[in-house]
C-alpha positions as CSV (number, residue, x, y, z in Angstrom):
1,M,0.2,0.2,-0.2
2,R,1.3,3.3,-1.2
3,S,1.7,6.1,1.7
4,H,-0.5,9.1,0.9
5,S,2.4,11.9,0.6
6,S,3.3,9.8,-2.8
7,S,-0.5,9.0,-3.9
8,P,-1.3,10.4,-7.3
9,V,-3.7,13.2,-5.8
10,A,-0.4,14.7,-3.8
11,V,1.8,13.9,-6.9
12,R,-0.3,16.2,-9.0
13,R,-0.7,18.9,-5.9
14,R,2.8,19.0,-6.1
15,T,3.2,19.2,-9.8
16,T,0.5,21.9,-9.8
17,D,2.1,24.0,-6.9
18,L,5.4,24.0,-8.6
19,I,4.2,25.1,-12.0
20,R,2.5,28.0,-10.1
21,I,5.5,29.1,-8.9
22,V,7.4,28.7,-11.8
23,I,4.5,31.2,-13.5
24,V,5.1,33.7,-10.9
25,F,8.5,33.9,-11.0
26,S,8.4,34.3,-14.4
27,V,6.2,37.1,-14.5
28,L,8.5,38.8,-11.4
29,V,11.5,38.3,-13.4
30,A,9.5,40.1,-16.6
31,S,8.1,42.6,-14.8
32,I,11.3,43.5,-12.8
33,M,14.6,42.8,-14.8
34,T,14.1,45.2,-17.1
35,V,17.7,47.3,-17.1
36,E,16.0,50.3,-16.2
37,R,14.1,49.1,-13.6
38,I,16.8,47.4,-12.1
39,Q,19.1,50.6,-12.2
40,Y,16.4,52.5,-10.5
41,L,16.0,50.3,-7.6
42,Q,19.4,50.4,-7.3
43,A,19.5,54.5,-7.6
44,V,16.5,54.3,-4.9
45,L,18.6,52.0,-2.1
46,D,21.7,53.8,-2.9
47,G,20.1,56.8,-1.9
48,F,19.0,55.6,1.5
49,N,22.2,54.1,1.9
50,C,24.3,56.9,1.0
51,C,24.0,58.1,4.6
52,S,25.4,57.9,8.0
53,S,22.9,56.9,10.6
54,D,22.9,59.7,12.2
55,V,21.5,61.8,9.8
56,P,17.9,62.4,9.2
57,M,16.0,60.2,7.0
58,L,16.1,60.9,3.3
59,R,13.1,61.1,1.2
60,M,12.2,58.5,-1.9
61,Y,11.4,60.0,-4.9
62,T,9.5,58.1,-8.0
63,H,9.6,59.1,-11.2
64,T,6.4,59.4,-13.7
65,R,6.1,57.4,-17.0
66,A,4.4,60.3,-18.7
67,S,5.1,58.6,-21.9
68,T,6.7,55.8,-24.0
69,V,9.3,56.6,-27.2
70,S,8.5,53.9,-30.0
71,Q,11.5,52.9,-30.6
72,G,12.8,50.4,-27.3
73,H,9.8,52.1,-25.2
74,R,12.0,54.2,-23.7
75,L,11.2,56.4,-20.7
76,A,9.8,60.0,-21.8
77,R,11.2,62.7,-19.4
78,S,8.8,64.5,-17.0
79,P,9.8,68.1,-16.8
80,F,8.0,69.2,-13.3
81,V,7.6,66.8,-10.4
82,N,5.5,67.7,-7.6
83,N,7.4,67.6,-4.0
84,A,5.8,67.6,-0.9
85,S,7.3,69.1,2.0
86,T,10.0,67.6,4.3
87,T,12.2,68.0,7.1
88,C,15.2,69.6,5.4
89,L,19.0,68.6,6.1
90,R,20.1,70.5,9.3
91,H,23.5,72.1,8.5
92,A,21.5,75.3,7.4
93,A,23.0,78.8,8.2
94,P,21.2,81.8,8.2
95,M,20.0,83.0,4.5
96,Q,20.8,86.1,3.2
97,R,18.6,87.9,0.6
98,F,19.7,91.2,-0.2
99,N,16.6,93.6,-1.6
100,I,18.2,96.5,-3.8
101,S,17.3,99.7,-3.9
102,H,19.1,103.2,-5.0
103,A,18.3,106.6,-3.3
104,D,19.3,108.2,-6.4
105,N,22.4,107.6,-9.4
106,K,25.3,108.5,-7.3
107,S,24.5,106.6,-4.0
108,T,23.5,102.9,-2.7
109,E,21.6,101.9,0.0
110,Q,21.8,98.0,0.5
111,S,19.4,96.4,2.8
112,S,19.5,92.9,3.6
113,D,16.6,90.6,5.2
114,T,18.2,87.7,7.3
115,V,15.8,84.7,7.9
116,Q,16.8,82.6,10.8
117,S,16.3,78.7,10.1
118,T,14.0,76.7,12.2
119,S,15.5,74.0,14.0
120,T,13.6,71.8,11.7
121,G,13.7,74.0,8.5
122,T,10.9,72.9,5.9
123,C,12.1,72.7,2.0
124,G,10.8,74.5,-1.1
125,K,10.3,72.8,-3.7
126,L,11.9,71.8,-6.7
127,R,9.8,72.7,-10.3
128,R,12.0,70.6,-12.3
129,N,12.6,66.5,-11.9
130,W,15.8,65.3,-11.1
131,S,15.4,62.0,-9.8
132,F,15.3,60.1,-12.9
133,N,15.3,61.2,-16.7
134,P,16.2,58.7,-19.2
135,V,18.8,59.9,-21.8
136,Q,17.6,61.2,-25.2
137,S,20.3,62.2,-27.4
138,P,21.9,59.4,-29.6
139,M,25.2,60.1,-28.1
140,A,24.0,60.1,-24.3
141,R,22.4,56.5,-25.2
142,M,25.8,55.3,-26.8
143,I,27.4,56.3,-23.6
144,E,24.9,54.8,-21.2
145,A,25.1,51.6,-23.7
146,Q,28.8,51.6,-23.0
147,Q,28.8,52.0,-19.6
148,S,26.0,49.1,-19.1
149,N,27.8,46.5,-21.4
150,C,29.2,44.1,-18.4
151,S,30.9,42.1,-21.1
152,I,33.9,44.5,-22.1
153,P,36.9,45.4,-19.9
154,V,37.0,48.1,-17.1
155,A,39.3,51.0,-17.5
156,T,40.1,52.8,-14.2
157,F,40.1,56.6,-13.4
158,Y,41.8,58.2,-10.6
159,M,39.7,61.2,-9.5
160,D,42.6,63.6,-8.2
161,N,41.8,66.1,-5.1
162,S,42.7,69.1,-7.1
163,F,40.9,71.6,-9.2
164,G,37.0,72.5,-8.8
165,F,33.9,71.2,-8.9
166,G,33.0,71.5,-12.6
167,S,36.4,70.4,-13.6
168,H,36.5,67.4,-12.1
169,L,32.9,66.6,-14.1
170,H,34.2,67.8,-17.2
171,V,37.7,66.1,-16.9
172,W,35.6,62.6,-16.2
173,S,33.6,63.5,-19.3
174,Q,36.9,63.2,-21.1
175,A,38.1,59.9,-19.4
176,M,34.6,58.3,-20.8
177,C,35.3,59.1,-24.4
178,N,38.7,58.0,-23.9
179,A,37.8,54.6,-23.0
180,M,35.2,54.4,-25.2
181,E,37.9,54.5,-27.9
182,F,38.8,51.4,-26.5
183,S,35.7,49.8,-25.5
184,Q,36.2,49.9,-22.3
185,R,33.6,51.1,-19.7
186,V,35.1,53.6,-16.7
187,Q,35.1,52.9,-13.0
188,T,35.8,56.0,-10.9
189,V,38.6,55.3,-8.2
190,N,39.3,57.8,-4.9
191,P,36.8,56.8,-1.9
192,E,38.4,60.0,-0.5
193,W,37.7,62.3,-3.0
194,L,37.7,65.8,-1.9
195,W,33.7,66.7,-3.4
196,L,32.5,63.7,-1.1
197,D,30.4,64.6,1.3
198,Q,32.1,62.7,4.0
199,S,29.0,62.7,6.6
200,Y,26.4,61.8,4.2
201,C,28.2,59.5,2.1
202,S,29.1,56.2,2.6
203,H,32.7,54.9,2.6
204,E,31.7,51.9,1.3
205,Q,30.0,53.3,-1.8
206,A,33.0,55.3,-2.4
207,E,34.8,52.6,-2.8
208,R,33.4,51.3,-5.3
209,S,33.1,54.9,-7.3
210,P,33.0,58.1,-5.7
211,L,30.5,59.3,-7.8
212,L,27.5,57.1,-6.9
213,C,26.3,59.1,-3.5
214,Y,25.5,61.8,-6.2
215,F,25.1,60.2,-9.4
216,P,23.8,56.7,-8.6
217,L,23.6,55.3,-12.3
218,S,26.9,56.7,-13.5
219,E,28.9,54.1,-12.7
220,D,29.5,50.2,-10.9
221,R,26.0,49.5,-13.4
222,C,26.8,45.5,-13.4
223,D,26.9,45.5,-9.8
224,I,23.3,47.1,-9.6
225,G,20.9,45.5,-7.6
226,R,23.1,43.5,-5.7
227,K,21.2,43.7,-2.6
228,S,18.2,41.4,-4.4
229,S,18.9,37.7,-4.9
230,V,17.3,37.6,-8.4
231,A,19.4,40.8,-9.5
232,S,22.3,39.4,-8.4
233,S,21.8,36.1,-10.1
234,F,21.0,37.9,-13.4
235,R,24.3,40.1,-13.1
236,Q,26.1,36.8,-12.4
237,L,24.5,35.3,-15.8
238,H,25.8,38.7,-17.6
239,A,28.8,40.0,-15.9
240,P,31.7,37.6,-16.9
241,Q,34.8,38.7,-15.2
242,V,37.0,41.0,-17.4
243,A,40.3,42.7,-17.0
244,T,41.1,45.6,-15.5
245,S,43.4,48.7,-16.8
246,N,43.7,52.2,-16.6
247,V,42.3,54.6,-18.9
248,T,44.6,57.1,-20.8
249,D,45.0,60.2,-19.2
250,P,42.1,62.6,-19.9
251,K,44.3,65.7,-18.9
252,N,46.7,65.1,-21.8
253,I,45.2,66.8,-24.9
254,R,47.1,64.9,-27.4
255,L,45.8,61.4,-25.7
256,R,42.2,62.7,-26.4
257,C,39.7,60.1,-28.1
258,S,39.4,60.5,-31.9
259,L,35.8,61.5,-31.8
260,I,37.1,64.5,-30.5
261,R,39.9,65.1,-31.7
262,D,39.5,64.2,-35.4
263,H,35.8,64.4,-35.5
264,G,35.2,67.7,-34.0
265,K,32.5,66.4,-31.8
266,L,34.1,68.3,-28.5
267,T,30.8,70.2,-27.8
268,E,28.2,67.6,-28.6
269,F,30.4,64.6,-26.5
270,R,30.4,67.1,-23.2
271,Q,27.0,67.3,-23.3
272,A,25.7,64.0,-23.9
273,S,28.0,63.3,-20.9
274,M,26.2,65.7,-18.8
275,E,23.2,64.6,-19.7
276,Y,24.1,60.8,-18.9
277,L,25.6,61.5,-15.7
278,F,22.7,63.9,-14.5
279,Q,20.1,61.7,-15.5
280,S,19.5,60.3,-11.5
281,L,20.2,62.3,-9.0
282,S,20.4,61.2,-5.6
283,P,17.7,61.8,-3.1
284,L,20.5,63.2,-1.1
285,V,21.2,65.8,-3.6
286,I,17.4,66.5,-4.4
287,Q,17.1,66.9,-0.7
288,E,20.0,69.4,-0.5
289,A,18.5,71.7,-3.3
290,E,15.5,72.1,-1.1
291,R,16.8,72.8,1.7
292,Q,18.5,75.8,-0.4
293,M,15.1,76.6,-2.0
294,G,13.1,77.1,1.5
295,A,16.0,79.0,2.8
296,L,16.2,81.3,-0.1
297,F,12.3,81.4,-1.2
298,G,10.4,80.5,1.8
299,P,8.7,77.1,3.1
300,D,7.0,75.1,0.2
301,A,8.0,77.9,-2.4
302,T,9.1,77.5,-5.9
303,V,11.1,80.2,-7.9
304,P,9.8,83.3,-9.2
305,N,8.7,82.7,-12.8
306,D,10.8,85.0,-14.2
307,L,13.9,84.1,-11.8
308,I,17.2,85.0,-14.2
309,T,20.2,82.8,-13.0
310,V,23.9,84.8,-13.4
311,H,26.7,82.9,-12.7
312,L,29.4,84.7,-11.6
313,R,33.0,83.4,-11.7
314,W,35.7,85.7,-10.2
315,G,38.2,84.9,-7.9
316,D,41.1,82.8,-9.3
317,K,39.6,82.5,-13.3
318,F,41.5,85.7,-14.3
319,W,44.3,83.2,-14.6
320,E,42.5,81.8,-17.9
321,M,40.0,84.6,-19.0
322,D,39.2,88.1,-18.9
323,L,37.0,88.6,-16.1
324,P,33.7,90.7,-16.9
325,H,32.8,93.8,-14.9
326,E,30.1,93.4,-12.8
327,N,28.2,96.1,-15.4
328,E,28.3,93.6,-18.1
329,Y,26.3,91.1,-16.1
330,V,23.8,94.1,-15.1
331,S,23.8,94.8,-19.1
332,A,23.0,91.5,-19.8
333,V,20.5,90.9,-17.4
334,S,18.3,94.3,-18.8
335,Q,18.8,93.1,-22.2
336,L,17.0,90.0,-21.0
337,L,14.7,92.1,-19.4
338,V,13.5,94.0,-22.7
339,G,10.3,92.8,-23.8
340,R,8.8,92.5,-20.2
341,A,5.9,94.0,-19.1
342,T,7.9,95.0,-15.7
343,N,11.6,95.7,-17.1
344,Q,12.2,98.0,-14.5
345,S,12.3,94.9,-11.7
346,A,14.2,91.8,-12.0
347,N,14.5,88.5,-9.9
348,V,17.8,87.3,-10.0
349,Y,19.5,84.3,-8.7
350,L,23.2,85.0,-8.1
351,S,25.1,82.0,-8.3
352,T,29.0,82.8,-7.0
353,E,31.3,81.5,-4.3
354,D,32.9,85.1,-4.3
355,P,32.2,87.6,-1.8
356,R,33.7,90.3,-3.3
357,A,31.6,89.2,-6.5
358,V,28.3,90.0,-4.5
359,E,29.2,92.8,-3.2
360,A,30.2,94.3,-6.8
361,F,26.7,92.8,-8.9
362,T,24.4,93.8,-5.6
363,T,26.0,97.4,-5.8
364,A,25.9,98.0,-9.7
365,A,22.3,96.7,-10.0
366,P,19.6,99.2,-10.4
367,R,16.5,99.6,-8.1
368,G,13.8,97.1,-7.6
369,W,15.9,94.2,-8.6
370,N,15.4,91.4,-5.9
371,I,18.7,89.5,-5.7
372,Y,18.9,85.6,-4.1
373,V,22.5,85.3,-3.2
374,D,24.2,81.6,-3.6
375,R,23.8,79.6,-0.4
376,T,27.7,79.0,-0.8
377,I,28.5,82.5,0.3
378,A,26.7,82.6,3.8
379,E,27.6,78.4,4.3
380,L,31.2,78.1,3.0
381,D,33.0,81.4,3.4
382,A,34.3,80.9,6.8
383,H,36.0,77.7,5.1
384,R,37.6,79.7,2.3
385,P,41.0,80.9,1.9
386,K,42.1,84.3,3.0
387,R,42.9,85.1,-0.1
388,G,42.6,83.4,-3.8
389,N,39.4,81.8,-4.5
390,R,41.1,77.9,-4.6
391,A,37.6,75.6,-4.4
392,S,39.7,72.7,-3.7
393,W,40.6,74.8,0.0
394,T,37.1,75.0,0.8
395,A,36.2,71.3,-0.1
396,K,39.1,69.8,2.2
397,N,38.0,72.6,4.9
398,T,34.6,71.0,4.9
399,H,35.3,67.5,4.5
400,G,33.9,67.7,1.0
401,R,30.4,69.3,1.9
402,A,31.0,72.0,-0.6
403,G,30.0,69.3,-3.0
404,L,26.8,68.6,-1.7
405,V,25.7,72.6,-1.2
406,A,27.5,73.2,-4.8
407,L,25.2,70.7,-6.5
408,G,22.2,72.0,-4.8
409,S,22.9,75.3,-5.8
410,L,23.7,74.0,-9.0
411,L,19.9,72.6,-9.1
412,V,18.7,75.7,-7.7
413,A,20.2,77.8,-10.4
414,L,18.5,75.6,-13.2
415,E,15.4,76.3,-11.9
416,A,15.4,79.6,-14.4
417,N,14.6,79.8,-17.5
418,Y,17.1,82.8,-18.2
419,F,20.6,82.8,-18.1
420,V,23.8,85.0,-18.1
421,L,26.8,82.8,-18.2
422,T,30.7,82.8,-18.9
423,T,31.0,79.3,-20.6
424,K,35.0,79.7,-20.3
425,S,34.1,78.6,-16.8
426,N,33.7,75.1,-16.2
427,W,30.5,75.6,-13.8
428,S,28.6,78.0,-16.5
429,R,29.5,75.5,-18.9
430,L,27.9,73.0,-16.8
431,L,24.7,75.4,-16.3
432,D,24.7,75.5,-20.0
433,Q,24.8,71.8,-21.1
434,L,22.2,70.7,-18.5
435,R,20.0,74.0,-19.7
436,R,20.4,72.6,-23.2
437,T,20.3,68.8,-23.0
438,M,18.0,68.5,-19.7
439,I,15.8,71.2,-19.8
440,D,15.0,72.4,-22.8
441,P,13.8,69.2,-24.4
442,T,10.9,69.0,-21.6
443,C,9.5,72.5,-22.4
444,D,10.0,73.2,-25.8
445,N,13.2,75.3,-25.8
446,C,12.0,77.8,-23.3
447,T,15.3,78.7,-22.1
448,S,17.3,81.8,-22.9
449,M,21.1,82.5,-22.5
450,I,23.8,85.7,-22.4
451,D,27.5,84.0,-22.9
452,L,30.0,86.8,-21.8
453,R,33.0,85.0,-22.0
454,P,32.3,81.8,-24.6
455,G,34.5,78.6,-24.2
456,E,35.0,75.1,-24.4
457,W,37.5,72.3,-22.9
């Protein structure tokens, strides 16, 4: 007599259960194992694991599937995001807003209102979506395909601890192009990168790549989803062990990739690499930007619709370009105001890290202009060198906090539709690249820019 466990009824039941498990598992894999979903999952996971245990919990940001693109069903960008109020990061200092008024043409009266941050400050709201924006340009898609190809070798790129943040990102862009020349993907090395906020970003993550704390989809894509057992199996199947070498020196112009050196694709590649890099920013960066928004424009506030961003790069930049006089910046803003119903007033976001530039611009600005001063002035000025404007010193003195504050300031600057820039500066060039690749495609080319000192690198 056969036991009950091996009866035909029991066998059929176990077989049915097994089939159900296989079907459920297949549906699960089909629904979650697309590359973009794995990447987004890791972006969220990295955002929540980037921080020390003693800092406030970061918000989770979800992306919107507004529509799809016919080829490959790529996600379409959502230009705006509705961010609810949240408790902000607590490293804020009192904000400063300068309201410029003139008694007459010869004397200047400057009044400033200082708003004290509460112990649990409330964030402002970003109009633009930075949590997830699938790349759109052909060149950016090519970069993404290269970085996602787990079968090709890895080229390591050492991110040094000198020069400014914008310079580092553009050198990384060149390292990317050089690696693509040899069918390699880039892995940045330097867990002690000076622009990496040591208080919020985990050392373990920085050992994989120092970029991941701010740009979670930039590198290490073949390890994306490592915390998921299903994704881990997928990675093992599709990411064989490959050789590692160093990328050719990106600072050596003679060693530049042929795409830039011989085919004149410098501007296109720089724009595409920044589009790729900024396609997804970590919740930490977004929350930092909203913290600054709350300090500048008030709780739950957005920027004025007519905001003009002016990037005023002075300091030690005189070694590389003829620094524009403050009156040139004022004249450029006035030019952007032509045709407006209220061309006597302006809302200006002054993006700068130089206190002398703030004083000069606010003194030269006409009566009635509202000038919102970059948070880096209030929060980082005490850490600047007494002479010069060596940004790397500020980053070192703040243990990388300057990098996080700079990225938050960048997103605030990009809330504007009008810009006065000097693209001989890396930071101005970055603003222009993101304006062209991330904003204009979502708003029917709604932005405009005056470039006082054009340049490329």
